[in-house]
N, C-alpha and C positions, 0 to 999 in steps of 0.2 A: 764894802763888803755886805751881804745878806746871812744875818744868824738864821737857821736853821733848828729844827728840832736836836736834832744829829751835831752842828757843832757849837752850840748855845755852852757856854764855862756853866754849870753846875756846884761847883764844889771852889769856895770861894768867890763866887760870882763877880765880885767888886775887882779881885783884880784879873777878869776879862778887859780886851779890849778887839776891838773890832776895826777900826778906822785902819784907814789904808798907808799911811803914814806910820804906825805903831808898828806893823804889820811890815814892811818895808824896813824899818829899820831894825829889829830882830833876824829878819832872815840877814839883813849883809851885813850884822854883828858875826853870822852862827859859820865857822868855819867850814862845817861836815855837818850834812842834812841825812837824817833815817825815813828812808821811804821803805811803805809797808805795801804789800797786796799777798793775794790769797793764790797759792800758784796748788794744783794735784790736792785740793782743799784742805792748806793746811798753808796757816800768817807765817811769810817771812817779813823780817825790820832786814832793813842790807844800808850800812853808811854809806852815802856818794857826796862828793863835791858837786857842787851845782852852783849857776850863777844866775843873776837874776837881768833884766833888762824891763824896764816897765813892772809891769804886771805877768809876764812870762818868767814862768824858771827853765831852766838846760838842767839838765842833767847828765853828769860825765860820767858815761859807761859805752858796755864794749855791746854792739850787736847778739854777740854770742850769748848774752847776758839771759837771765833765765827772770827779768821783767822785760827786755826789750822783747822776747818769746810773747 
């Protein structure tokens, strides 16, 4: 993964990890993910079930949800 100005860990930077193996391990250990987005000018965070297949992440949700619209 490439590190950008927006994705670089700043506080306690020594704890940041950017390698694929570590990122996959964190995702695989998480029972739920939190997805954030902006709707109608307001930030929203929704806990969601998810799965990973290689570098692809699949979110579980309804096509009627705000995230899908």
